[in-house]
N, C-alpha and C positions, 0 to 999 in steps of 0.2 A: 616216391617222388613228393615233393612239397613245393608250394609257391610262397615266396617271400615278398613282403611289401615294404618299401622304404619309408622313412619318416614323413615324406611328402606325398605318400600314397601311390608310388609307382611300382608296378609289378616287376620282379626280377626274373620272371619266367619260371619254368619248372626246373628244380635243382635236385639232383640225385643225392640222397642222404649218404649213400655209399661213397660217392665222390667227396662229400664234405668230410667224412671220417678219414679218408686216405689222403686228403689234400695236406701238403706241408704247411700251408697258410690258410686253414679252414675259414677264417673270418675275413679274408681279404677281399675287398671289392675294388673295382676301378672307380676312383672318385672323379666325378665330372660336374662342373658348374656350367649351367646354361644361362647366358645373359641376354636379355632383350630390352633395348631402349624403348620407351613408350611415351606417347603424348596423345591423350584422347584417342585411344585405340579404336573406339567406335564399334560398328556392327560386327566386325570380323573377329573381335576379341574373344567372345565366347567360343567360336570355332577354333581359335588359336589354343585356347586352354584345353579344349576337349581334345584336340590333336596331341598335345603334350601329354595329357593324363592318360591317354590310350596307349602310350608306348609300352611294349613288352621289352624290358631291358635285360635280355639274355647276356650271358658272358660272351665277351669278344676277345680274340687273341691279341691283346695289346700288352706291352711291357716285357720285361725280360723273362718272367715266369708266368705265362698265361694260365698254366694248369691250376694255379692256385686261385684263380679268379672265379668267383661264384656269380657275378653279375655286375651291375653298375649302381653305384650310389650316386644318384643324380639330385643335385639341388638347383632350383630355378630362382633366378635373381631378376626381378623387374626393376629396371632403371628408369624411373619416371621423372618427366619434366613438367611438373605442375599440372597434371591432368585434372580437368574439371568434370569429367564424366564418370562412368562406372569403372574405369580401368583399375584403379587402385583397390576399390572395394572387391571386385571380382577376383583380383589377384590374391589378396589376402584370404579370401573364402577358399580359394584353391590350395591354400597352404604355401604359397610362394613367398620368398623373402622380397621385401620392397625397399629399394634404395631411392631416396629422394635427392634430386640435384640441389635442393635448397636454392641458394641465390645464384648458382652457376647457370650458364647458358649452354644448351646442348652444342656439341661439336662432334663431328664423326670420329676423329681419332681421340681427342681429349677425354670425352665422356666415356668412351669404351675402355681406355687405359685406366681412368679413375675407377671404374667399376671393377676391373681385374684387381686393382690394388686394394679396393674395399673387401673383396672376397678373401684375398690373402690375409689382410689384417684381421678380419673377423674369424677366419679359421684359426689363426694363432691365439686370438683372444679366447676362443671357445675350446682350446686345447685339441683341435682337430688337425689332421694333416692337410696340407694344401691339395687342391685338386690336380690331377695329372693332366687333365685336358679341360680346355675352356671352349664351349660352344657359343657361337654368336647366331642370333636370328633377328629378324625384323618383325614388327607387330602385325604386319600383313602377309607374312609367309606362313601358310597353313600346311602343316605335315600331311603327307599324302598316304602314308601307309603306317602301320603299327610298329614297324621295325626301322623306320626312317633314321632314328638317332643311332641305332646299333650299326646300320649300314654306313653311316657317316664316320663312325669310329673305326670301321673294319680295316681301312688302308694303313692304320697306324701299327698293324702287325709288322710292317717294315720300320725298324727303328730310325731310319734316316728321314722318314716322312715328318715334316714339321707342321704342315697345314693340309687340310682336306676341305673341299667345297662340294656341295651336292647339286643335284639337278633341279632346275626350276621350270615348272610346267605352267602354262598360261591359266589365269583364273577363268571361270566360266563365262565372265563378261568381257573377256579380252577381245579387242579388235583384231582383225587379220594381221595388221602390222605389228601389234604387240605379241601375238601368238608366233609370227614368223621370227621375230627377234629371239624369243625363247628357244625355239627349236634350232636356231642358228648357233646361239651361244652355249646351249646345253644339249649336246647330242646324246645318243644312246650308248656311245662307246666310252669306256673309262680310260684313264691315263695316269701315269705317274711321271712327273716331269722333273728333270734335273737341269743344271746349268747348260749342259751340253745341248739341250733342246732349243736354246735360244737362236741358234743358227738356222733351224728349220721353222721355228714358230714366231720368232721375233718377240714383240712385247706380249703376245698371247701366252708365252711361256710363264709369265709372272701374273696371269690372270687369277683372281680369286674374288669371291663375293661374300661379304659379311651378312647378307640376307639369309645365308644358310651355310656356315662354315665352322670348322673346328681347329684348334691349335694344340699341339703338344706344349704344355706350359714351359718345360725346360728349354726347348728350342726357341719358343717365343720370347722368353726373357733374355736369352743368349744374344738375340739380335736387337734388343732394346724395346721390344713391345711396340705398341701403336704410337705413331708420331702425334704430338698434342696440337701442333699449330697448322696442320694442313686443312684445307677446306673440305676435302673428301679423299677417297682412294686409300684410306688407311690400310684396307685389306691387301691391295696391290703392293703398297709399300712394304709391308711385312713379308708378303710372298716373294718379292724381289730380293729383300735382304736375306731370306732363308736360302734362296737359291745361290746367291753370291757367297754364302757361308758354307756351301757344300751340302746343304740339306735338300729335300724334295718337296714338291707340292703336288697333291693327288686330286683328281676328280673322280667322285663316286657317283655314277648315275643311278645306282640302286637306291640311294638316299634322295628322296623326293619331297619337294614342297610345291604348292600352288602359289605362284607369286609373279605378278606382271602389272604393268601400268599402262593405261591408255592416254598416253601424253599427246597434247595438242602441239602444233608446230612451235608455238611460243614457249611451251614448257620444254620442249626439245632444245630450243635455243638456250634457255636458261641453264639447263643441265649441262650442256656443252661449254657454256661460259665457265661453269665450275670445273669441268674436266680440263679445260685449257689452263685455268688458274693452278690446278693441282700439278699438271705437268710442268708448268713454270716453277712451282715450288720444289718439285722433285726432278731436276734436270738429269740427275744420275740415272733415273729409270730409263729414259730415252737414250742416253749415252751408252748404257750397258746392254739394253735389250732392243733398241731400234725404235723407229717412229710408228705412227698409227695409220699411215696412208694405205698400206696394203690390206690392213684389216678392214678399213672402211670400204675399200673397193670390192673385197670379197663379199661383204654384206650387201652392197648395192646389186652385184650380180645375182646373188641368191634372191633378193626381193624381186627383181625384174623377172627372174625365171618363174616366179609363181604367177605372174601375169601373162607369160608366154605359153608356148605350145608344149612345154615339158610335161610328161605324164605325171599323174598323181603318185605313182610308184617311184619315179625318179626324185620327186620332192620328199620322199619319206612318208607319203600319205597314200591312201588307197580306199578301196571299197570297204563297207562294213565288215568288222572282224568275224561276223557270223556267215559271211558269204564264202564261196568256194575260192574266191580270188583274193584271199587274205594277203596283205602286203608282206613283203620280206621283212621289213623293219617290225611290223606287228608280230610276225612269227618269232623274230629274234627276241623282242621284248618279252613275249609270253614265256619263252624258253629260259631267258636269262633272269627274269624278275619273278619271284614268287607272288608278288603283289603288283602286277602290272596293270591292274584295272584303271588306275589314274592315268597312266600313259595311253592306253588304248582309248579312253574317254576323250582325252585331249586331242588325240589324233583324229578321232571321229568328228569332234566339233570343228576342228580346223579344216578338215577335208570338206565339210559342208559349206564352210565360209568360202573356201577357194572355188568350189563349184558355183556358188552364188555369184561370186566376182566374175567369173568367166562366162556367165550366162548371156552376156551381151557386150558388144563393143564399147558401150557407154560406161558400164561398170568397170571394164578393164582400164579404160582411159582414165577414169577417176582414181583407180588404185595407183596407177603409174604416176599421176599427178601428186598423190599423197606421198608416194615414195620420194619423188624429186623435191617436193617442198620440204619434206623432213630432212633430206640430205642437205638442202641449202641452208636450213635453219641450224643443223648441227655444225656444218663447216663454218659458217659465219660466227656462231657462237664460240666455237673452239679458238678461232683466231682472235676474237675479242679477249677471251680469257688468257691466252698466252701473252697478250699485250697489256695486261691489267695494270702493270706498274705505271703506265702513262695516263691512266684514267683517274678521275676523282673518286673518292670513296663513296660519295652520295650516288654517283651514277652507277657504280659497281653494285651497290645495294639494290638498285632498281632492276638491274640486268640479271642479277644472280638468283638462282632458286633457293640458295641458303643465305638468306638475308641476315640472319643472326650472326654469321661469321664476320660480316663487315661492321655491324653494330658494336661488336666487342672490340674491334680494332680501332 
């Protein structure tokens, strides 16, 4: 057995020399490009780099002839928007490629599409084959296990899968509302969705998150890639187009990152202004997959159940994993995930938060008030966004979280 390291310093795992000699394509590796937009990535950036550098990139069964795959040839591309801190310096020290936006202004779809095109152009210029898969992450999504990237690629064993997104666990500083949102949107059960699932899931069928997602490049290009002019939602745009084109979108819960945000009610309002704008820009998404009302109602019911009398086990939480009353979800996580430590740690932190919230009527009432205020901010913001055509640009810039989008327009 031997261990191989790529040009950027990533382990390919232990490779059998016997397998190499018998393989019909002994030198073939799965080419993967990881793209991460950055702007003053701050204190979490060293942890982001360490998480990526720690990945053990074993061979995964993707492509038509996976037996010839000896591992993953991973390149990391930092797409930087004029950072003034240590982001670029640390990235170059780690051996990553750095793409500077220059005079461009960041946009969710346009910048990511530009980065994909830059990777393809430079691959051609360097005489290298194009990557087979493109991974997207955000600068604050920290990989939670050494095999997270391999687990994200695993569903591509099905040639119909065009996109995969991974599980997002709450950061250690996540509020209870932020943690609940992560457990609601990213459960422990995996799924592979096709267009047939829209009758059951509605718009949820087209859900995807570029905070931690991967795309099969051939399918991605076949549906036109990321839209350049939308304010956000480029991931759901592509996921919806993939489903409408007969491809599949998969959710891989074994692929985990820690990623969450402690939004204030004002920040929730601004985010949902932008969500409403996106849905106004992509009316086909709601026409083909349905509206967002039922999804919001399910979220509200889930949030209120945390303040109610539902048992911790019913919420997917429970006593400490070392106790004899280990929760069913924790047991399933341990059995299903070889590296479930991050999941169990998140469950334990959130369980303690729920217990603290339920410790008195006052804290329960405060939590319910937070839930209702957040719901009101989201609903109002969404309606403002859907009606943005009637509002002056200067006002939209003030109401939006993505102010650069309106400046460019």
